C-alpha positions as CSV (number, residue, x, y, z in Angstrom):
1,M,75.7,81.7,79.7
2,T,73.5,84.9,77.5
3,K,70.2,84.0,76.2
4,N,69.1,84.3,72.3
5,N,67.2,87.4,71.6
6,P,64.0,85.7,70.2
7,S,62.6,88.4,68.5
8,K,66.9,88.6,66.0
9,L,66.2,84.8,66.5
10,S,62.8,85.3,64.1
11,R,64.6,88.1,62.1
12,V,67.0,86.1,61.1
13,L,64.5,83.4,60.0
14,V,62.1,85.3,58.0
15,V,65.5,86.2,56.0
16,R,67.0,82.7,55.3
17,A,62.7,82.0,54.1
18,L,62.6,84.9,52.2
19,L,66.1,84.2,50.2
20,M,65.0,80.7,49.6
21,A,62.1,81.6,48.0
22,A,63.6,84.6,46.5
23,S,65.7,81.6,44.8
24,F,63.5,79.4,44.3
25,I,61.2,82.3,42.2
26,F,64.5,83.3,40.3
27,I,65.2,79.1,39.2
28,L,61.6,79.3,38.0
29,F,62.1,81.9,36.1
30,L,65.3,80.4,34.0
31,V,63.3,77.2,33.5
32,S,60.3,78.9,31.9
33,F,62.6,80.8,30.4
34,S,64.8,78.4,28.6
35,S,61.8,75.8,28.3
36,K,60.6,79.2,25.9
37,Q,63.5,79.2,24.1
38,A,63.9,75.2,23.2
39,T,60.5,75.9,21.9
40,K,61.8,78.3,18.4
41,P,60.9,76.5,15.3
42,K,64.2,74.7,14.1
43,Y,63.4,74.7,10.9
44,P,63.0,77.6,8.2
45,S,58.8,78.1,7.1
46,T,57.3,81.3,4.6
47,T,54.2,82.4,6.1
48,E,51.4,84.4,3.5
49,Y,48.5,86.6,5.0
50,T,45.2,87.9,3.2
51,P,46.0,92.4,2.5
52,D,43.9,92.6,5.7
53,G,46.7,90.2,7.9
54,K,44.8,87.2,8.5
55,R,46.9,83.3,8.2
56,I,46.2,81.8,4.4
57,K,49.4,79.3,4.3
58,F,52.5,78.0,6.6
59,T,54.9,76.2,4.7
60,Q,57.5,74.4,6.8
61,Y,60.8,73.8,5.1
62,Q,63.7,71.1,6.2
63,K,67.2,71.8,7.3
64,D,67.8,73.0,3.9
65,G,66.2,75.8,3.8
66,K,64.8,74.3,0.5
67,T,63.1,71.4,0.3
68,I,59.6,71.5,1.9
69,D,58.3,69.7,5.0
70,S,54.7,70.5,4.9
71,I,52.4,72.9,3.6
72,T,49.1,73.9,5.8
73,E,46.3,76.1,4.4
74,Y,44.2,77.8,6.6
75,N,40.4,79.9,6.2
76,P,40.8,83.8,6.5
77,Q,37.9,84.0,8.2
78,T,37.8,81.4,10.8
79,G,41.1,80.8,11.4
80,Y,41.1,76.7,11.6
81,E,43.0,75.0,9.3
82,T,42.1,73.6,6.0
83,K,44.4,71.7,4.6
84,Q,48.0,70.4,5.6
85,T,49.5,68.8,2.9
86,D,53.0,66.8,4.4
87,Y,55.6,65.6,2.2
88,K,58.0,63.0,1.6
89,S,61.8,63.3,2.1
90,D,62.7,64.8,-1.7
91,G,60.4,67.5,-0.6
92,K,57.9,67.2,-4.0
93,T,56.2,63.4,-3.1
94,I,53.7,63.6,-1.2
95,F,53.3,61.6,1.6
96,F,50.2,62.9,2.9
97,I,47.6,65.4,2.7
98,T,45.1,65.7,6.0
99,E,41.4,68.3,4.9
100,Y,40.0,70.5,8.0
101,N,36.3,71.5,8.3
102,P,37.0,74.7,7.9
103,Q,34.4,76.3,9.4
104,T,35.1,73.6,12.9
105,G,38.8,73.1,12.8
106,N,38.1,69.1,12.7
107,E,39.5,66.2,10.4
108,T,37.4,65.3,8.5
109,K,39.7,63.5,5.6
110,K,43.2,62.0,5.6
111,T,44.7,60.9,1.9
112,Y,48.2,58.9,1.9
113,Y,49.6,58.5,-1.3
114,N,52.4,55.9,-2.8
115,L,55.3,56.3,-4.3
116,D,54.0,57.2,-7.7
117,G,51.4,60.0,-6.6
118,T,48.5,57.1,-6.8
119,I,46.3,57.4,-3.6
120,K,47.3,54.0,-1.1
121,E,44.3,54.9,1.7
122,E,41.0,57.8,2.3
123,I,40.1,57.7,6.3
124,N,36.7,60.0,6.4
125,Y,35.7,60.9,9.4
């Protein structure tokens, strides 16, 4: 009968543990990479900037790439949203407008519209 060499056995266990750890890290990397890929915008958009590179307007289009889904305007000094206009599926009729405090980015007012363009409801915050 032969006895196992403890140093040889411990080396085998260390190698197995390292392989398992490397496999686990690789799987985490793949999951992280795939989730970043999934967050890419699905619909086309355009962004407008000031001459010094500050964002002032972001327009999100529907799947067709032509019909407007929403327009977000920004305060170039603070970078905060100042106004977001969301449109109905026709891209012309306003569904609602959200207004923000340009200094804090906090929502200040939301206005919902009827199909004929008249105000349906205003909520002040």
